[in-house]
N, C-alpha and C positions, 0 to 999 in steps of 0.2 A: 101186600107186603112192600115196603119201600125198598128201592134199589140203592145200593151204596153209590155215592158220588164217584165219578171217574176222574182220576188225576191225569193230567197231560204231562207225562214224564218223558224228556228227551233222552236219547241214548247217550252213554258216556262220551266225553270229548277228550281227545288227546291234545292238550294245550300246545305242546311244542310243535306237533305236526300241523295243527291248525294255523299257528303263527307263520310258519314257513309257507303254507299254501296261500295265505292271503297277503303275505308281505315279501314274496320271493323277489319281486322287482326292486323293492327297497334294498333288500340284502345284496342283490346283484350290483346296483349302482354304488352302494357303499364300498363294496369290495373293489369295484373298478376305480373309484376315486383313490383308494389306498395304493392300488397298483400303479396308477398314473403318477401319483406323487413320488413314489419310489423311482419310477422310470425317469422323471425329469430331474430328480435329485442326482441320480447316478450319471445321467447323460443329458446335461443341460442343453436346451434348445438354442441354436445359433441362427441368427438371421442370415449370416454369411457363411455358407457351408465350406468356403475355401479357407476360413480362419482355423488354424490348427490349435489344438489344446496346449501345445508347448510354446505358444507365443509369450514372450516376456513382456509383461505390462509394467510400465514405468510411470508413476504418478508424479506430476510436476505441479507444485503449488506456487502461485504468484498472482499478481494482478494481471490477468490474461488479456492482452490487447490483440488487435487484428494482426499486428506484426508477429506476435507469438503464434497465433493460430496458423498463419501462413507458413512459418518455419516448421511447426509441428506437423502440418499436413504433408509438406515435402519430405520430412524425415520418415513419417509413417509409410508413405508410398515407396520410398527407397528401400526400407527394411520390412516391407509387407510380408507377413508370415513368420517373422523372426522377433521383431521388437515393435511394440506399440506404445507411444507416449500418450498418456491420458491427462489433459489439463484439469487442474483443480483451481477454480477461479476464486481468489480472495480479493474482492473489489476494493479499490482505494476509497470508494464512496461509502463502504460499509465497515472497513477495518483500517484504522490508522496503523502505523508501524508497531506501536506497543501492542495493540490488540492482535495483530498478525503474529507477532513474536509469541504471545501467550498461547494462541491457538495451536501453533506448530509445536511449541514446547509440550503441551498436553498430549498432542498426537504422538510425538516421539517417545515421551515418557511412558505412555501406555503400550508401546511397541506395536502400534497399529501399522498395517501394511498399506495404508492409503496415502502416505507421503514418502517418496523416495528422493526426489530432488526438490529443493525449495530455495526461494530467493528471499533475502533479508537485507535490511539496511546494514551497512558496514560495521556499525557500532556493536552488533550482536555476534560478530564472528567468533570471538573467544568463548562466549557462553555456549555456542552450538558445536564447537569443535569436538566435544566428547561424544557426540552422536554422528559425526561426519567421517567419511572416508578420505584420507589424504589423496590429493589429486595429482601429485607430482609425476607419478608413473604414467599418467594418461596424456601428458603434454610434452612435446619436445622442448629442449632448451631454446630453440629458435622461436617457437611459439610464445614461450614465456617472455622472451626478450622484447617482443612487440608490445607488451602491456606497459603503460607508463608507470614509473616507479611509485608515485603517490597512491595510485589505485591498487597496485599489486601489494603494497605493504599492508593494506587493510585486510588482505586475504590470507596473511601468514599468521601462524600461531606456533610458538616454540620451534621455529625453523622449518615448519611444514606448511604446504599449500593446502588450504581447505576450501577455497572458493575461487571463482573466476569472475571478474567484473564484466558486466555486459552493457552498462551505461553509466555515465558520470553526470552528476547534477551539482548545481551551485545556486546559492540564493541570489535572486535578482530583484530589482525594483520595478514594479509595474506602475505605470502612470496613465491617466486618461488624457489623451491628446485633445479630445473635444473640450474638456474642461480647461486645460492649459491654454488653448488657442483663444479663449475669451479674455484672457488677462492682458493688461498693458505690456508691451514689449514681449509678446508671446514667442516670436521667433528666436530672440536672444535667450529667453528663459529656457526654451526647450533645448537649445544647443547646450546650455549649461547642464541641464538635466542629463542629456545623453553622454556628456563627458564625465559626469559624476559630481553631484552637488554635495556640499558639506551639510552637516547637521544644522549649523548656524543658518545657512541659506534656506534650509527647509523651514526653520522656525520663522524666518523673515517672510517667507511666502505666506504662511498662515496669518501672521500679524497684518500684512498689507492687504491680502485679498480674501481671506476666508474667515477673518475675525475670530469668533469663538467656536468655530466648527472644527471637530477632529479631522485631520487631513492625512493621517498615516495609520496603517495597521500592521501588526506582526502576529506571529503564532505564539500565544502565551499560555496555552493549555499545558497541563502537567504531562508532557510526553517529550520525545526526543526532538520534536520541532522547536520547542522552547530552547533546548540546549544549543541547537544550530544557530538560532537568533542571538543567543548570548555569546557564543564563540565568534560570530561575525563581528559583533561590537567589540569584544575583547581583542580580536585580531586587528581591528582598525585602530586600536590604541598603541599598536606596536610600531616602533620607529625604525625597525630593521627588517631584513628579509627572513627573520627567524619564523619558523612555523610553530604553532602552538599545538603540539601533539599530546602533551601531558599537562593536566591542570594542577597547578601548584597553589594551594589555598593561601600560602604566605605571600604570593605575588601581589604587589601593591595595586596592580591593574584590576584584580578581581573585584574588590569593593567598588572601584570606580565604575566598572562596566555594570555592576549590579545596580548601583544607585542611579546610573544614567537611565537604565531601562525603566526604573520606577518613576524617575523624574519626567520621562516622556508622557506618562499617564497623569501624574498628580501635580507636578510643578508646571511643566510647559503645556500640558493638556492638549497636545496634538494627537494623542492616542486615547480612544475611549477605554474605560475600565473593563468593558466586556471582552476585550482581547484575551483576558485571562481564561476564557472558555473556548477560544478559537483554535481549530486546527487549520490545515491548508484550505479545505473546501469551505469551511465556515467563514474564513477570512475573505475568500473570493466572493462568496454570496453577499456578505455584509457590505463589501466595498461597492459592488454594483448596485445593490438595493438603496444604499444611502449616498451614492455619488461621492465616495471618498476618492480624492484625486491620486493618492499614492498608497501602495501597499507592497509588502514583501511577500515573495512566493517562489515557487520552483518553475522553471521553464515548461516541463511536460504537463502542467496542470491544465493548460488550455485545451489539451487533447482529451482530457478525461472528465472535465467538469460539465455538468448540465445546468442550465439556468432557466429561469422563468421566461415566458415569451416576451414580456415587457422589458426584460433586461438583455435580450439577445442582441439587439442593435448596439449595445454598449461594448460588446466584445470587439467589434470592428475598430474601436477607438483605443484599445489597449496597446501600449508600447512597452518595450523592455529597456532598462538602463542599469548601470552599476548601482549598487546599494549606496546610501549616504555614508560619508566618512568624516572624520575629524580633520580640521584644518592642519595643513603642514605635512600631511602624509600622502604621498603620490599613489596613483592607481596601481603602478607596478608593485610597490611595496605591499599594498593592500591585497592584490591578487595573489601574491606569494603566500599570504597567510590564510588563504581560503581552501587549501588542499584538503584539510581534514574534514571539510563539510561534504565532500563529494561522496556519492552513494555508489554501492555496488549491488 
């Protein structure tokens, strides 16, 4: 008689108990991760246990230089445990004034807490007043009186103080002394340049010595640098000590200054058409790379610009002089018209 086949049947399995038995370490580690996440969220780790949670953090946005960092370090040490200034670096090499303005605008409009104090060009003061705290109560009248009036006026809006100027800038003419020294009568020519040459004299230099090569650059991109260049030329057309603080489109000097800038490119051809895409840094780099003897710029650019190794030796030959002017207008009168160019 044949025996029935034997089935190998395992005893019943408790699935839930078996999962925990075989995976209890996974369950433990998962629970620990959740616990630690909550712990670090509620009690953030600090590398410096002396820093208190009630320290006020102030975010300062600007093109942060070594001078900024030195002052911030001294301030933070003086107010350690109470106030900490955190620099937000908006590099001049990455952001022009327009781009910086737009970035800060978006930050303030979104009510972000990552910008508390910010530096802007003077021309944006009125636009940013709606987000700013009036500063009059934080400075004594004696401190305010120490600020020169043209700079202070750019910080006022509707009779209230919304900013403090911490440096002043003005357009200057850069020239390559090594290139000028090769020309006939170089010593007399450089003396004339240092005293302030006229536009006609600049045109003569090109015709005599540089022939058909562009010899002058300015900032022509669609940003406030172009407006500064335009106002400098407009101001140099002024025959009095009058300052041009408001632009009057009916002023007969407006089309004259506009056509003159265009003529520098297309009629006189001392300026290449590519300046219409130049900001400060692009002007600087192009001038060195193409050995342009004259270009307009700001004095601080020498401290912030980085150049190619083959152009580094040319930096030693750069000198600063007054911007070109029209004949018959003295330097004193011209300088009186440049106050609206200054930055805060």
